[in-house]
Backbone as JSON, one array per atom type, in Angstrom:
{
  "sequence": "MRTAVVINPTKFPDLARQRELICAAFAAAGGPDPLWWETSADDPGGGQTREAIAAGAEVVVACGGDGTIRACADGLAETAVALSVLPAGTGNLLVSNLDLPSDVDLVVAAAIGGRRRRIDLGCLEGEHFAVMAGIGFDAAMMESTRESWKQSLGWPAYLVGGVRRLFDRPMRVRLRLDGGPLIARTARTVLVANVGRLQGGIDLFGDARPDDGVLDVAVVKPRGPADWVALAASILLRRPPRRRHLETFRASTVDVRSRTVEPREMDGDTILPGDRLMVSVRPRALWVCVP",
  "N": [[0.84, -1.2, 0.0], [0.6, 2.15, -0.93], [1.36, 5.04, 0.78], [0.87, 8.43, 1.91], [2.05, 11.33, 3.57], [0.74, 14.34, 4.68], [1.71, 17.13, 6.15], [1.47, 19.67, 8.63], [3.89, 21.88, 9.24], [4.05, 23.82, 11.22], [2.83, 22.87, 13.46], [4.46, 21.11, 14.73], [7.12, 21.18, 16.78], [9.67, 19.96, 16.49], [10.29, 18.98, 13.61], [11.84, 17.17, 12.14], [12.27, 15.11, 13.97], [9.64, 14.28, 14.31], [9.13, 13.23, 11.8], [10.85, 11.05, 11.81], [9.61, 9.48, 13.81], [7.14, 8.9, 12.61], [7.91, 7.5, 10.27], [9.2, 5.35, 11.48], [7.02, 4.13, 12.72], [5.58, 3.28, 10.49], [7.41, 1.44, 9.45], [7.43, -0.44, 11.54], [4.88, -1.39, 11.3], [5.06, -2.81, 9.03], [5.16, -1.51, 6.61], [6.35, 0.54, 3.82], [8.4, 3.59, 3.87], [6.43, 6.54, 3.96], [5.28, 8.69, 1.26], [5.99, 12.21, 1.25], [4.79, 15.37, 2.16], [4.79, 18.84, 2.92], [2.7, 21.33, 4.35], [1.86, 24.77, 3.55], [1.71, 28.36, 4.09], [0.37, 29.39, 1.92], [-0.85, 27.16, 0.84], [-2.77, 25.08, 2.52], [-2.96, 22.32, 2.47], [-4.55, 21.12, 0.51], [-3.54, 21.18, -2.18], [-1.22, 19.64, -1.9], [-2.37, 17.21, -1.19], [-3.71, 16.51, -3.55], [-1.49, 16.18, -5.19], [-0.4, 13.95, -3.95], [-2.36, 12.02, -4.51], [-2.1, 11.93, -7.29], [0.4, 10.79, -7.37], [-0.11, 8.22, -6.73], [-0.96, 7.49, -4.19], [-2.74, 5.58, -1.77], [-3.67, 6.04, 0.71], [-3.9, 9.0, 2.58], [-2.24, 10.59, 5.11], [-3.18, 12.99, 7.25], [-1.53, 15.35, 9.05], [-1.91, 17.44, 11.59], [-3.94, 20.27, 12.57], [-7.53, 20.93, 12.72], [-7.86, 22.55, 10.47], [-5.88, 21.69, 8.64], [-6.71, 19.05, 8.32], [-9.23, 19.5, 7.19], [-8.49, 20.67, 4.71], [-7.14, 18.53, 3.51], [-9.21, 16.64, 3.42], [-10.9, 17.94, 1.65], [-9.4, 17.75, -0.69], [-9.54, 15.0, -1.04], [-12.17, 14.41, -1.43], [-14.84, 12.6, -2.84], [-13.17, 10.68, -3.99], [-11.4, 7.5, -4.21], [-9.39, 7.34, -2.42], [-8.26, 7.11, 0.9], [-8.6, 8.93, 4.01], [-6.4, 9.38, 6.68], [-5.74, 10.36, 10.06], [-3.51, 12.22, 11.98], [-3.68, 13.86, 14.78], [-2.9, 17.23, 15.71], [-3.75, 19.64, 16.61], [-5.73, 22.31, 18.14], [-8.51, 21.94, 18.48], [-9.31, 19.46, 17.18], [-11.68, 18.2, 16.25], [-12.89, 16.44, 14.38], [-11.52, 14.1, 14.92], [-12.28, 13.59, 17.61], [-15.05, 13.26, 17.31], [-15.24, 11.01, 15.69], [-13.99, 9.19, 17.23], [-11.24, 8.6, 16.84], [-7.83, 7.38, 16.96], [-4.98, 9.01, 18.56], [-2.37, 8.46, 18.94], [0.77, 7.88, 17.39], [1.61, 5.29, 16.52], [-0.81, 3.84, 16.62], [-2.38, 5.28, 14.83], [-1.01, 4.87, 12.4], [-1.2, 2.08, 12.25], [-3.95, 1.82, 11.88], [-4.18, 3.08, 9.43], [-2.83, 1.34, 7.74], [-3.73, -1.31, 8.32], [-6.33, -1.11, 9.26], [-9.96, -0.66, 9.16], [-12.19, 0.85, 6.73], [-14.21, 3.72, 6.76], [-17.02, 5.38, 5.49], [-17.9, 8.77, 5.31], [-20.02, 11.68, 5.4], [-19.58, 14.89, 3.78], [-19.65, 18.44, 4.16], [-20.39, 21.09, 1.87], [-19.27, 24.2, 0.93], [-19.33, 26.99, -0.99], [-17.91, 25.69, -3.03], [-15.9, 24.37, -1.66], [-15.01, 21.69, 0.55], [-15.99, 20.61, 3.84], [-15.41, 18.91, 6.95], [-16.34, 19.04, 9.55], [-17.85, 21.5, 10.58], [-19.51, 24.54, 9.51], [-19.91, 28.07, 9.98], [-21.63, 31.16, 10.74], [-21.36, 34.36, 12.17], [-21.28, 34.7, 15.71], [-19.64, 32.45, 16.46], [-17.63, 32.38, 14.52], [-16.55, 34.93, 14.92], [-15.55, 34.6, 17.49], [-13.48, 32.73, 17.02], [-11.91, 34.29, 15.39], [-11.03, 36.15, 17.21], [-9.39, 34.78, 18.9], [-6.19, 34.3, 19.88], [-3.32, 32.75, 18.39], [-1.21, 32.16, 20.1], [-2.54, 31.92, 22.53], [-4.0, 29.57, 22.11], [-1.94, 27.74, 21.91], [-0.9, 27.75, 24.47], [-3.1, 27.38, 26.21], [-4.81, 25.52, 25.06], [-8.0, 24.18, 23.94], [-9.66, 25.75, 25.75], [-8.84, 28.35, 25.25], [-10.51, 29.42, 23.34], [-12.7, 30.19, 24.81], [-11.82, 32.5, 26.04], [-11.49, 34.13, 23.81], [-14.16, 34.17, 23.06], [-15.45, 35.6, 25.13], [-14.58, 38.14, 24.6], [-16.13, 38.83, 22.45], [-18.7, 38.69, 23.24], [-20.65, 40.61, 23.55], [-21.24, 41.55, 21.05], [-23.36, 42.8, 18.42], [-26.52, 41.19, 17.62], [-27.5, 39.13, 14.76], [-29.73, 39.63, 12.0], [-31.33, 37.18, 10.39], [-32.26, 35.05, 7.61], [-33.34, 31.85, 6.94], [-33.35, 29.18, 4.62], [-34.35, 25.97, 4.2], [-33.68, 23.09, 2.46], [-34.97, 24.17, 0.25], [-37.39, 25.06, 1.24], [-39.9, 27.11, 2.95], [-39.05, 30.5, 3.93], [-37.32, 31.14, 6.97], [-37.32, 33.38, 9.44], [-35.14, 34.88, 11.75], [-33.67, 36.32, 14.72], [-30.41, 36.15, 15.6], [-27.4, 35.02, 17.27], [-25.47, 33.36, 16.25], [-25.21, 31.05, 13.52], [-24.9, 27.69, 12.99], [-23.8, 25.14, 10.82], [-23.62, 21.82, 10.69], [-21.72, 18.78, 10.36], [-21.15, 16.95, 12.25], [-21.68, 16.28, 15.8], [-20.4, 16.99, 18.23], [-18.75, 19.58, 20.0], [-16.1, 21.92, 20.93], [-14.43, 20.96, 23.93], [-16.0, 18.74, 24.37], [-18.69, 19.33, 24.26], [-21.94, 18.5, 23.44], [-23.81, 19.49, 21.03], [-25.82, 18.82, 19.24], [-26.79, 16.32, 19.87], [-27.97, 13.64, 18.54], [-26.59, 13.8, 16.12], [-25.02, 12.56, 13.19], [-22.14, 11.67, 11.28], [-22.61, 10.35, 8.92], [-25.19, 10.32, 7.96], [-26.34, 11.52, 5.81], [-27.48, 14.05, 5.96], [-27.36, 17.49, 7.09], [-26.86, 19.1, 10.23], [-28.39, 21.83, 11.79], [-27.92, 24.66, 13.78], [-29.45, 27.33, 15.34], [-28.41, 29.8, 17.21], [-29.42, 31.85, 19.8], [-29.25, 33.56, 22.17], [-30.09, 36.42, 24.18], [-28.72, 37.97, 26.03], [-26.26, 38.1, 28.74], [-27.42, 36.46, 30.81], [-29.01, 34.71, 29.37], [-27.02, 33.4, 27.9], [-25.7, 32.03, 29.95], [-27.77, 30.35, 30.84], [-28.19, 28.81, 28.55], [-25.68, 27.55, 28.28], [-25.68, 26.06, 30.65], [-27.8, 24.3, 30.21], [-26.81, 22.77, 28.07], [-24.48, 21.64, 29.18], [-25.57, 20.16, 31.26], [-26.98, 18.38, 29.85], [-29.65, 18.87, 29.16], [-32.66, 19.68, 27.37], [-32.3, 22.67, 25.56], [-33.95, 25.86, 25.98], [-36.33, 26.96, 23.59], [-36.18, 29.64, 22.92], [-33.54, 30.14, 23.25], [-32.07, 28.37, 21.67], [-32.45, 26.79, 18.55], [-32.83, 23.87, 16.57], [-32.35, 22.25, 13.43], [-32.7, 20.05, 10.56], [-31.3, 19.35, 7.4], [-30.56, 18.88, 3.9], [-29.69, 20.83, 2.22], [-28.75, 24.1, 3.02], [-29.47, 27.42, 3.34], [-28.38, 30.38, 4.43], [-29.0, 33.71, 5.06], [-27.87, 36.89, 5.9], [-28.69, 40.17, 7.09], [-26.56, 41.79, 7.36], [-23.0, 42.01, 6.78], [-21.04, 39.45, 8.05], [-18.67, 37.76, 10.27], [-17.28, 34.62, 9.18], [-16.77, 31.05, 9.32], [-15.03, 27.93, 8.74], [-14.65, 24.7, 9.65], [-13.18, 25.56, 11.91], [-11.41, 27.48, 10.98], [-11.21, 30.86, 10.06], [-12.93, 32.33, 7.32], [-13.49, 34.4, 4.4], [-15.42, 37.21, 5.37], [-19.01, 37.54, 5.09], [-22.42, 37.86, 3.85], [-23.88, 35.64, 3.56], [-24.41, 32.12, 3.89], [-24.19, 29.38, 2.23], [-24.81, 26.1, 2.11], [-24.35, 22.67, 1.3], [-24.89, 19.11, 1.5], [-22.6, 16.45, 0.92], [-23.15, 13.34, 0.47], [-21.57, 10.52, 1.95], [-18.98, 11.03, 0.98], [-16.32, 10.81, 1.65], [-13.69, 8.61, 2.44], [-12.54, 7.25, 5.47], [-9.87, 6.21, 7.55], [-10.18, 3.93, 10.13], [-9.71, 2.39, 13.39]],
  "CA": [[0.0, 0.0, 0.0], [1.35, 3.4, -0.98], [0.78, 6.05, 1.66], [1.47, 9.77, 1.85], [1.86, 12.2, 4.73], [0.63, 15.78, 4.46], [1.95, 17.58, 7.52], [1.57, 21.1, 8.9], [5.13, 21.98, 10.02], [3.93, 24.75, 12.35], [2.25, 22.16, 14.6], [5.44, 20.19, 15.29], [8.35, 21.94, 17.07], [10.82, 19.24, 15.94], [9.7, 18.3, 12.45], [12.7, 16.04, 11.77], [11.99, 14.04, 14.92], [8.31, 13.77, 14.02], [9.23, 12.39, 10.6], [11.47, 9.79, 12.25], [8.61, 8.7, 14.53], [6.13, 8.41, 11.66], [8.52, 6.47, 9.43], [9.44, 4.18, 12.33], [5.73, 3.48, 12.91], [5.28, 2.57, 9.24], [8.31, 0.28, 9.37], [6.98, -1.42, 12.52], [3.62, -1.97, 10.81], [5.35, -3.59, 7.83], [4.99, -0.71, 5.4], [7.49, 1.37, 3.43], [8.29, 5.0, 4.23], [5.4, 7.22, 3.17], [5.58, 9.93, 0.53], [6.0, 13.29, 2.26], [4.54, 16.75, 1.74], [4.55, 19.81, 3.98], [1.79, 22.4, 3.98], [2.43, 26.12, 3.58], [0.71, 29.4, 4.33], [-0.4, 29.55, 0.69], [-1.59, 25.94, 0.55], [-2.86, 24.37, 3.81], [-3.0, 20.87, 2.35], [-5.32, 20.62, -0.63], [-2.67, 20.93, -3.32], [-0.34, 18.52, -1.57], [-3.18, 15.99, -1.25], [-3.92, 16.17, -4.96], [-0.23, 15.64, -5.68], [-0.27, 12.6, -3.41], [-3.25, 11.17, -5.29], [-1.48, 11.76, -8.6], [1.57, 9.93, -7.19], [-0.57, 6.86, -6.51], [-1.24, 7.2, -2.78], [-4.02, 4.97, -1.44], [-4.05, 6.65, 1.98], [-3.22, 10.25, 2.91], [-2.25, 10.85, 6.55], [-3.17, 14.43, 7.52], [-0.91, 15.62, 10.36], [-2.11, 18.84, 11.91], [-5.2, 20.59, 13.22], [-8.75, 20.79, 11.92], [-7.7, 23.21, 9.18], [-5.12, 20.79, 7.78], [-7.58, 17.91, 8.04], [-10.26, 19.95, 6.24], [-7.89, 20.84, 3.39], [-6.88, 17.2, 2.96], [-10.51, 16.05, 3.11], [-11.38, 18.61, 0.44], [-8.68, 17.15, -1.81], [-9.89, 13.59, -1.17], [-13.61, 14.26, -1.63], [-15.34, 11.86, -4.01], [-12.15, 9.79, -4.53], [-11.28, 6.23, -3.52], [-8.26, 7.44, -1.51], [-8.76, 7.28, 2.26], [-7.97, 9.89, 4.91], [-6.01, 9.01, 8.04], [-5.52, 11.62, 10.78], [-2.65, 12.32, 13.16], [-4.08, 15.2, 15.24], [-1.91, 18.06, 16.4], [-4.31, 20.98, 16.72], [-6.39, 22.7, 19.38], [-9.84, 21.36, 18.58], [-9.31, 18.04, 16.77], [-13.08, 17.83, 16.39], [-13.21, 15.25, 13.62], [-10.94, 12.98, 15.66], [-13.1, 13.28, 18.79], [-16.37, 12.8, 16.9], [-15.14, 9.66, 15.13], [-13.24, 8.37, 18.19], [-10.02, 8.15, 16.18], [-6.67, 7.42, 17.85], [-4.05, 10.14, 18.39], [-1.02, 7.92, 19.06], [1.34, 7.67, 16.07], [1.59, 3.87, 16.16], [-2.19, 3.42, 16.39], [-2.83, 5.94, 13.59], [-0.39, 4.17, 11.27], [-1.79, 0.74, 12.2], [-5.28, 1.96, 11.28], [-4.01, 3.43, 8.02], [-2.36, 0.19, 6.98], [-4.5, -2.54, 8.54], [-7.66, -0.88, 9.82], [-11.05, -0.67, 8.21], [-12.51, 2.13, 6.12], [-15.57, 4.19, 7.01], [-17.41, 6.49, 4.62], [-18.64, 9.81, 6.0], [-20.47, 12.81, 4.59], [-18.88, 16.16, 3.86], [-20.4, 19.63, 3.79], [-19.77, 21.84, 0.77], [-19.52, 25.64, 1.01], [-18.65, 27.76, -2.02], [-17.02, 24.84, -3.78], [-14.93, 23.69, -0.81], [-15.61, 20.73, 1.46], [-15.59, 20.6, 5.24], [-15.75, 17.66, 7.62], [-16.91, 19.27, 10.88], [-18.96, 22.45, 10.52], [-19.32, 25.92, 9.06], [-20.76, 28.95, 10.78], [-21.64, 32.61, 10.51], [-21.72, 35.1, 13.37], [-20.48, 34.71, 16.93], [-18.61, 31.41, 16.52], [-16.51, 32.83, 13.69], [-15.94, 36.07, 15.6], [-14.79, 34.04, 18.6], [-12.24, 32.17, 16.47], [-11.14, 35.42, 14.88], [-10.48, 36.88, 18.35], [-8.56, 33.89, 19.71], [-4.82, 34.34, 19.39], [-2.64, 31.46, 18.25], [-0.41, 31.92, 21.3], [-3.44, 31.44, 23.57], [-4.32, 28.18, 21.82], [-0.76, 26.92, 22.2], [-0.68, 27.67, 25.92], [-4.3, 26.99, 26.95], [-5.61, 24.5, 24.39], [-9.32, 24.64, 23.5], [-10.26, 26.83, 26.55], [-8.5, 29.67, 24.7], [-11.66, 29.94, 22.61], [-13.58, 30.85, 25.77], [-11.29, 33.86, 26.19], [-11.88, 34.85, 22.6], [-15.61, 34.35, 23.04], [-15.82, 36.67, 26.06], [-14.29, 39.42, 23.95], [-17.15, 39.14, 21.43], [-19.97, 38.3, 23.82], [-21.65, 41.68, 23.47], [-21.47, 41.98, 19.67], [-24.79, 42.87, 18.09], [-27.06, 39.99, 16.97], [-27.76, 39.19, 13.33], [-31.07, 39.34, 11.47], [-31.06, 36.2, 9.34], [-33.33, 34.25, 7.02], [-32.88, 30.52, 6.56], [-34.18, 28.35, 3.75], [-33.88, 24.6, 4.35], [-34.15, 22.21, 1.4], [-35.86, 24.9, -0.65], [-38.67, 25.32, 1.88], [-40.22, 28.51, 3.24], [-38.05, 31.27, 4.68], [-37.43, 31.18, 8.43], [-36.68, 34.61, 9.9], [-34.72, 34.82, 13.14], [-32.59, 37.16, 15.24], [-29.51, 35.12, 16.15], [-26.0, 35.37, 17.49], [-24.69, 32.56, 15.32], [-25.86, 29.91, 12.88], [-23.93, 26.63, 12.71], [-24.23, 24.05, 9.94], [-22.66, 20.82, 11.17], [-21.72, 17.39, 9.91], [-20.97, 16.16, 13.47], [-22.42, 16.9, 16.89], [-19.61, 17.39, 19.39], [-17.96, 20.8, 19.84], [-14.97, 22.03, 21.84], [-14.67, 20.56, 25.3], [-16.94, 17.63, 24.46], [-20.07, 19.81, 24.29], [-22.75, 17.83, 22.42], [-24.84, 20.49, 20.71], [-26.91, 18.28, 18.42], [-27.3, 15.07, 20.39], [-27.89, 12.45, 17.71], [-26.0, 14.08, 14.82], [-24.11, 11.53, 12.72], [-21.41, 12.13, 10.11], [-22.89, 9.52, 7.75], [-26.64, 10.18, 7.83], [-26.81, 12.15, 4.58], [-28.06, 15.37, 6.2], [-26.61, 18.41, 7.93], [-27.58, 19.6, 11.4], [-28.34, 23.3, 11.83], [-28.24, 25.26, 15.08], [-29.63, 28.78, 15.39], [-28.11, 30.15, 18.6], [-30.02, 33.18, 19.86], [-29.39, 34.21, 23.48], [-30.17, 37.88, 24.06], [-27.84, 38.64, 26.97], [-25.45, 37.19, 29.56], [-28.23, 35.47, 31.53], [-29.4, 33.68, 28.4], [-25.83, 32.59, 27.6], [-25.48, 31.13, 31.1], [-28.84, 29.34, 30.83], [-27.92, 27.91, 27.42], [-24.52, 26.73, 28.62], [-26.08, 25.12, 31.7], [-28.63, 23.27, 29.59], [-25.96, 21.88, 27.27], [-23.59, 20.9, 30.07], [-26.38, 19.23, 32.05], [-27.67, 17.52, 28.88], [-31.08, 19.14, 29.16], [-33.06, 20.39, 26.15], [-32.31, 24.13, 25.73], [-35.19, 26.55, 25.65], [-36.44, 27.33, 22.18], [-35.76, 31.03, 22.73], [-32.08, 30.17, 23.3], [-31.47, 27.53, 20.63], [-33.3, 25.96, 17.69], [-32.07, 23.0, 15.69], [-33.05, 21.76, 12.25], [-31.92, 19.15, 9.71], [-31.57, 19.55, 5.99], [-29.44, 18.54, 3.02], [-29.2, 22.12, 1.73], [-29.01, 25.15, 4.0], [-29.14, 28.75, 2.81], [-28.5, 31.39, 5.5], [-28.71, 35.06, 4.58], [-27.89, 37.9, 6.95], [-28.84, 41.55, 6.6], [-25.26, 42.45, 7.49], [-21.81, 41.19, 6.56], [-20.64, 38.86, 9.33], [-17.56, 36.79, 10.22], [-17.67, 33.24, 8.84], [-15.7, 30.07, 9.56], [-15.21, 26.58, 8.23], [-13.78, 23.77, 10.39], [-12.32, 26.25, 12.86], [-10.61, 28.53, 10.35], [-12.04, 31.94, 9.53], [-12.9, 32.57, 5.89], [-13.9, 35.77, 4.11], [-16.74, 37.59, 5.88], [-20.05, 37.61, 4.07], [-23.8, 37.95, 4.32], [-24.58, 34.42, 3.16], [-23.78, 30.83, 4.12], [-24.95, 28.43, 1.41], [-24.14, 24.83, 2.37], [-25.04, 21.44, 0.9], [-24.22, 17.9, 1.97], [-22.09, 15.49, -0.05], [-23.27, 12.08, 1.22], [-20.58, 9.46, 1.85], [-18.0, 11.55, 0.02], [-14.94, 10.65, 2.13], [-13.26, 7.4, 3.15], [-11.69, 7.54, 6.63], [-9.26, 5.05, 8.19], [-10.53, 3.81, 11.54], [-9.15, 1.17, 13.94]],
  "C": [[0.88, 1.24, 0.0], [0.62, 4.44, -0.15], [1.53, 7.36, 1.51], [1.14, 10.5, 3.13], [1.78, 13.64, 4.24], [0.65, 16.42, 5.84], [2.06, 19.1, 7.59], [2.8, 21.33, 9.78], [5.02, 22.91, 11.22], [3.39, 24.07, 13.6], [3.25, 21.24, 15.3], [6.76, 20.93, 15.52], [9.6, 21.3, 16.49], [10.32, 18.38, 14.79], [10.52, 17.07, 12.05], [12.42, 14.84, 12.68], [10.62, 13.44, 14.66], [8.34, 12.86, 12.79], [9.85, 11.04, 10.95], [10.44, 8.89, 12.93], [7.57, 8.1, 13.57], [6.71, 7.3, 10.79], [8.81, 5.2, 10.22], [8.13, 3.41, 12.56], [5.32, 2.71, 11.65], [6.14, 1.33, 9.1], [7.85, -0.82, 10.32], [5.69, -2.11, 12.08], [3.81, -2.75, 9.51], [5.18, -2.83, 6.54], [6.23, 0.09, 5.07], [7.33, 2.8, 3.95], [7.23, 5.67, 3.37], [6.0, 8.34, 2.31], [5.35, 11.08, 1.51], [5.77, 14.65, 1.62], [4.32, 17.61, 2.97], [3.61, 20.9, 3.48], [2.52, 23.75, 4.06], [1.33, 27.12, 3.87], [-0.18, 29.58, 3.11], [-1.26, 28.34, 0.37], [-1.63, 25.08, 1.82], [-3.0, 22.87, 3.69], [-3.72, 20.32, 1.13], [-4.46, 20.28, -1.83], [-1.76, 19.74, -3.09], [-1.11, 17.19, -1.63], [-3.42, 15.57, -2.69], [-2.64, 15.64, -5.59], [-0.02, 14.22, -5.19], [-1.15, 11.62, -4.18], [-2.64, 10.88, -6.65], [-0.27, 10.83, -8.54], [1.18, 8.49, -6.85], [-0.86, 6.51, -5.07], [-2.63, 6.6, -2.63], [-4.56, 5.49, -0.11], [-3.25, 7.93, 2.15], [-3.38, 10.48, 4.41], [-2.12, 12.36, 6.76], [-2.64, 14.65, 8.93], [-1.04, 17.1, 10.66], [-3.43, 19.03, 12.63], [-6.38, 20.43, 12.28], [-8.63, 21.45, 10.56], [-6.94, 22.35, 8.19], [-5.98, 19.61, 7.36], [-8.65, 18.31, 7.02], [-9.69, 20.08, 4.83], [-7.61, 19.5, 2.73], [-8.19, 16.52, 2.57], [-11.09, 16.66, 1.84], [-10.7, 18.01, -0.79], [-9.07, 15.71, -2.07], [-11.36, 13.35, -1.48], [-13.94, 13.57, -2.94], [-14.25, 11.04, -4.7], [-12.17, 8.49, -3.74], [-10.13, 6.23, -2.51], [-8.77, 7.81, -0.12], [-7.95, 8.3, 3.04], [-7.65, 9.21, 6.23], [-5.59, 10.3, 8.74], [-4.57, 11.4, 11.95], [-2.86, 13.72, 13.73], [-2.97, 15.93, 15.96], [-2.43, 19.48, 16.57], [-4.95, 21.23, 18.07], [-7.72, 21.99, 19.55], [-9.87, 19.88, 18.31], [-10.72, 17.46, 16.81], [-13.46, 16.61, 15.57], [-12.71, 14.0, 14.35], [-11.84, 12.59, 16.84], [-14.47, 12.75, 18.4], [-16.36, 11.39, 16.32], [-14.41, 8.7, 16.05], [-12.0, 7.77, 17.54], [-8.85, 8.21, 17.15], [-5.8, 8.64, 17.59], [-2.6, 9.7, 18.53], [-0.49, 7.55, 17.67], [1.22, 6.21, 15.65], [0.17, 3.39, 15.84], [-2.75, 4.03, 15.1], [-2.29, 5.19, 12.38], [-0.97, 2.76, 11.13], [-3.18, 0.79, 11.56], [-5.18, 2.28, 9.8], [-3.65, 2.21, 7.18], [-3.29, -1.02, 7.11], [-5.87, -2.36, 9.1], [-8.74, -0.99, 8.77], [-11.3, 0.74, 7.68], [-13.98, 2.47, 6.39], [-15.86, 5.37, 6.09], [-18.24, 7.48, 5.43], [-19.06, 10.89, 5.0], [-19.48, 13.96, 4.7], [-19.89, 17.27, 3.58], [-19.66, 20.34, 2.67], [-20.23, 23.3, 0.85], [-18.67, 26.34, -0.03], [-17.57, 26.93, -2.73], [-15.96, 24.13, -2.98], [-15.65, 22.81, 0.2], [-15.12, 20.94, 2.89], [-16.1, 19.33, 5.9], [-16.52, 17.88, 8.91], [-18.09, 20.22, 10.81], [-18.52, 23.79, 9.94], [-20.26, 26.79, 9.86], [-20.64, 30.4, 10.37], [-22.08, 33.29, 11.79], [-20.74, 34.9, 14.5], [-19.36, 33.67, 16.93], [-17.4, 31.8, 15.69], [-15.79, 34.02, 14.31], [-15.09, 35.61, 16.77], [-13.46, 33.47, 18.11], [-11.32, 33.27, 15.96], [-10.42, 36.15, 16.02], [-9.56, 36.05, 19.23], [-7.15, 33.82, 19.13], [-4.2, 32.95, 19.36], [-1.83, 31.13, 19.5], [-1.27, 31.43, 22.45], [-3.76, 29.97, 23.36], [-3.15, 27.26, 22.17], [-0.57, 26.73, 23.69], [-1.88, 27.11, 26.68], [-5.04, 25.81, 26.35], [-6.98, 25.07, 24.03], [-9.95, 25.69, 24.41], [-9.88, 28.23, 26.08], [-9.66, 30.28, 23.94], [-12.65, 30.62, 23.55], [-13.14, 32.29, 26.0], [-11.68, 34.7, 24.99], [-13.36, 35.12, 22.56], [-16.07, 35.47, 23.96], [-15.61, 38.03, 25.42], [-15.37, 39.82, 22.95], [-18.57, 38.87, 21.94], [-21.06, 39.35, 23.62], [-21.76, 42.28, 22.06], [-22.97, 42.0, 19.39], [-25.26, 41.56, 17.44], [-27.27, 40.22, 15.48], [-29.26, 39.02, 13.07], [-30.86, 38.42, 10.28], [-32.36, 35.6, 8.82], [-32.72, 32.94, 6.55], [-33.89, 29.88, 5.6], [-33.58, 26.95, 3.77], [-34.52, 23.73, 3.28], [-35.18, 22.89, 0.51], [-37.21, 25.23, -0.07], [-38.91, 26.8, 2.14], [-39.12, 29.19, 4.04], [-38.37, 31.25, 6.17], [-36.65, 32.4, 8.9], [-36.37, 34.51, 11.38], [-33.74, 35.95, 13.45], [-31.67, 36.22, 16.01], [-28.13, 35.7, 16.41], [-25.09, 34.59, 16.55], [-25.58, 31.5, 14.71], [-24.77, 28.92, 12.51], [-24.57, 25.58, 11.81], [-23.19, 22.95, 10.11], [-22.86, 19.46, 10.53], [-21.58, 16.43, 11.1], [-21.61, 16.92, 14.62], [-21.62, 17.48, 18.01], [-18.75, 18.6, 19.08], [-16.76, 20.76, 20.78], [-15.37, 21.62, 23.25], [-15.68, 19.44, 25.46], [-18.39, 18.05, 24.51], [-20.84, 19.18, 23.13], [-23.94, 18.72, 22.1], [-26.05, 19.87, 20.03], [-27.44, 16.93, 18.89], [-27.06, 13.89, 19.48], [-27.36, 12.73, 16.31], [-25.01, 12.98, 14.46], [-23.42, 12.02, 11.45], [-21.69, 11.32, 8.85], [-24.39, 9.33, 7.53], [-27.21, 10.9, 6.62], [-27.48, 13.49, 4.75], [-27.11, 16.19, 7.06], [-27.49, 18.85, 9.1], [-27.34, 21.1, 11.53], [-28.72, 23.77, 13.22], [-28.33, 26.77, 14.92], [-29.52, 29.17, 16.86], [-28.52, 31.6, 18.81], [-30.22, 33.73, 21.27], [-29.34, 35.72, 23.34], [-29.2, 38.61, 24.98], [-27.08, 37.62, 27.81], [-26.25, 36.11, 30.28], [-28.67, 34.34, 30.59], [-28.22, 32.79, 28.03], [-25.58, 31.58, 28.73], [-26.52, 30.01, 31.09], [-28.61, 28.33, 29.71], [-26.76, 26.98, 27.74], [-24.88, 25.67, 29.67], [-26.91, 23.98, 31.11], [-27.78, 22.26, 28.83], [-25.09, 21.01, 28.17], [-24.33, 19.85, 30.89], [-27.19, 18.28, 31.18], [-29.19, 17.64, 28.99], [-31.46, 19.87, 27.88], [-33.05, 21.9, 26.38], [-33.68, 24.71, 25.41], [-35.16, 27.0, 24.2], [-35.99, 28.76, 21.94], [-34.24, 31.19, 22.79], [-31.44, 29.45, 22.11], [-32.55, 26.76, 19.88], [-32.41, 25.1, 16.81], [-32.97, 22.48, 14.57], [-32.15, 20.73, 11.56], [-32.31, 19.38, 8.27], [-30.35, 19.11, 5.19], [-28.89, 19.77, 2.32], [-29.66, 23.2, 2.69], [-28.55, 26.47, 3.42], [-29.43, 29.78, 3.9], [-28.12, 32.74, 4.91], [-28.88, 36.04, 5.73], [-28.08, 39.28, 6.33], [-27.52, 42.29, 6.6], [-24.14, 41.47, 7.16], [-21.28, 40.73, 7.91], [-19.4, 37.98, 9.16], [-18.1, 35.4, 9.89], [-16.48, 32.31, 9.09], [-16.07, 28.73, 8.95], [-14.18, 25.68, 8.9], [-12.74, 24.5, 11.24], [-11.42, 27.32, 12.29], [-11.54, 29.61, 9.79], [-11.85, 32.03, 8.02], [-13.39, 33.99, 5.64], [-15.27, 36.06, 4.71], [-17.75, 37.67, 4.75], [-21.42, 37.72, 4.7], [-24.6, 36.71, 3.98], [-23.73, 33.19, 3.5], [-24.65, 29.8, 3.4], [-24.21, 27.09, 1.45], [-25.0, 23.68, 1.87], [-24.23, 20.25, 1.38], [-23.75, 17.09, 0.77], [-22.09, 14.12, 0.65], [-22.14, 11.1, 0.91], [-19.44, 9.82, 0.89], [-16.55, 11.27, 0.41], [-14.76, 9.31, 2.82], [-12.31, 7.8, 4.28], [-11.16, 6.23, 7.2], [-9.61, 5.04, 9.67], [-9.95, 2.49, 12.07], [-10.06, -0.04, 13.7]]
}
């Protein structure tokens, strides 16, 4: 089996040592050294993944955070080449939602001798994502979270970033789900998700599955600090949130339009701000290596 590694060098302080560990794991599993590509600021992994496919790779091991994984998944969408993940980011949400290993030896063993699972992908403006896309507060929170905070605090750094944007004005949005009637809401954020678990193990959607052929939509709409506290308490205590705090929907196509230009994000990375989030599902578009 020909394998390739697409690695984000900024996530590994000693890149040479990391390469030694990965190659040693492949040797121990009975495989040859993998092909090797490093991401760059200009190309976070998509171009390298396509080069790996052209070179005959049957598995691409994405080494990095959710952004690197998303770029690799985008390059692998609708192909027969499988994605393996060696997480090294702050969120690692795809890994936690699929219960994937994080140990190098276990990741390589799954890539070489594990089974393959097909999952859905979301598609936004021609690019695929594996976890979720959002407009509003969640993107503003990520925009306000410094990289140094993430390196020192881990995922709680997003809480610091979120406090800084807690009192931003709400959005006036209209949603159209699967071409149905318009749904008008005042919201702080709208999330369109392929999986259910967020940072810190928060399960926002409950029974969301990455292979059910639909996307889960959350309209988050607390009006003030008391509502934020009530919403957080409901989620942490696994109680149904009040409808005035949170609404959830399911659809295969989701069109969100805001009256104002808002921050937007995709799999934890901010993208160009806009007044629209048009997302569709790509059912079973990605093969993933699992133990």
